[in-house]
C-alpha positions in Angstrom: 2.0 -17.5 5.5 0.4 -14.5 7.4 -2.6 -12.8 5.2 -3.4 -9.0 6.9 -6.8 -7.5 5.5 -7.3 -3.9 7.0 -10.9 -2.4 7.2 -12.8 0.4 8.6 -11.7 3.2 6.3 -13.8 5.8 4.3 -14.8 9.3 3.9 -15.3 11.5 7.3 -15.4 15.3 7.8 -12.4 17.1 9.5 -13.0 16.4 13.3 -14.3 13.5 12.7 -13.4 10.0 13.7 -13.0 6.4 12.3 -11.8 3.3 13.6 -9.5 0.6 11.7 -9.3 -2.9 12.0 -6.4 -5.3 11.0 -7.5 -9.0 11.2 -4.5 -11.4 10.6 -4.7 -15.1 9.5 -2.8 -17.9 8.5 0.3 -18.8 10.4 -0.3 -16.2 13.2 1.9 -17.6 15.8 4.8 -15.4 16.9 3.9 -12.1 15.6 5.4 -9.4 17.8 5.2 -6.0 16.7 2.1 -4.9 14.7 1.7 -1.4 13.3 -0.3 1.2 11.2 1.8 3.1 8.5 -0.1 5.7 6.0 0.9 6.6 2.6 -0.4 10.0 1.2 -0.8 10.8 -2.3 2.8 11.7 -2.6 3.8 8.3 -1.9 5.4 8.8 1.7 5.0 6.0 3.8 5.1 6.8 7.5 4.7 5.2 10.8 1.6 5.9 12.9 1.5 3.8 15.7 2.9 0.4 16.7 2.2 -2.1 19.5 4.0 -5.1 20.5 2.8 -8.2 22.0 3.0 -7.5 25.1 0.9 -4.3 24.7 3.6 -1.3 24.6 2.4 1.2 22.3 4.6 3.9 20.3 2.9 7.0 18.3 4.1 9.0 15.7 4.5 12.9 17.5 1.6 14.4 15.2 -1.2 11.7 16.4 -0.3 11.3 20.1 -3.4 12.1 21.9 -5.5 11.7 19.4 -5.0 8.1 18.0 -5.0 4.8 20.1 -3.5 1.6 19.0 -5.3 -1.7 20.9 -4.8 -5.5 19.8 -7.2 -8.4 20.6 -5.3 -11.5 20.1 -8.4 -13.4 21.1 -9.7 -12.2 17.7 -6.4 -11.8 15.9 -7.1 -8.2 15.2 -5.4 -4.7 15.8 -7.3 -1.9 16.0 -6.3 2.0 15.6 -8.5 4.6 16.6 -8.4 7.8 15.0 -10.1 11.1 16.2 -9.9 14.5 15.2 -9.0 13.9 12.0 -7.4 16.3 9.8 -7.6 17.0 5.6 -4.0 16.4 5.7 -4.2 13.0 7.2 -5.9 11.6 4.1 -4.2 8.6 3.2 -4.1 5.0 2.4 -3.5 3.5 5.9 -1.4 0.0 5.8 -1.4 -2.9 8.5 2.4 -4.1 9.6 3.0 -7.5 11.2 6.3 -8.6 12.2 7.0 -12.5 13.0 10.1 -13.7 14.7 9.8 -17.3 14.3 10.1 -16.6 10.5 11.9 -13.0 10.9 9.5 -11.8 8.2 7.5 -9.0 7.7 4.0 -8.9 6.2 1.8 -6.1 4.7 -1.9 -5.3 4.1 -3.7 -4.2 1.0 -4.3 -1.3 2.7 -7.6 0.7 3.5 -8.5 4.2 2.1 -8.9 7.2 4.8 -10.4 10.5 3.4 -10.7 13.2 5.7 -12.8 16.3 3.9 -12.5 20.0 5.0 
């Protein structure tokens, strides 16, 4: 079993920055793609960014140039640096991981990000 715990959310002003962290524990071997998703109050959950075990990254078009996803396998942690935040990006941000050995997908509990105008 893989356990994902997100942290780093909070309240920031528009234009501010936050760095989210997702720490993985348990049977963390063979984890490939990890990603960040966000769920707005309208309950839509969308991909924000993803990163493979090899370091390849993808971003939603709306966050390119402002967000950066990174990975530290020594610490079993993935990060999301969010800059120039906008009020409409207020959401619960969830960490997701896919484990190839078990073909299972795991989700964290989420961390709240609130961007004030």
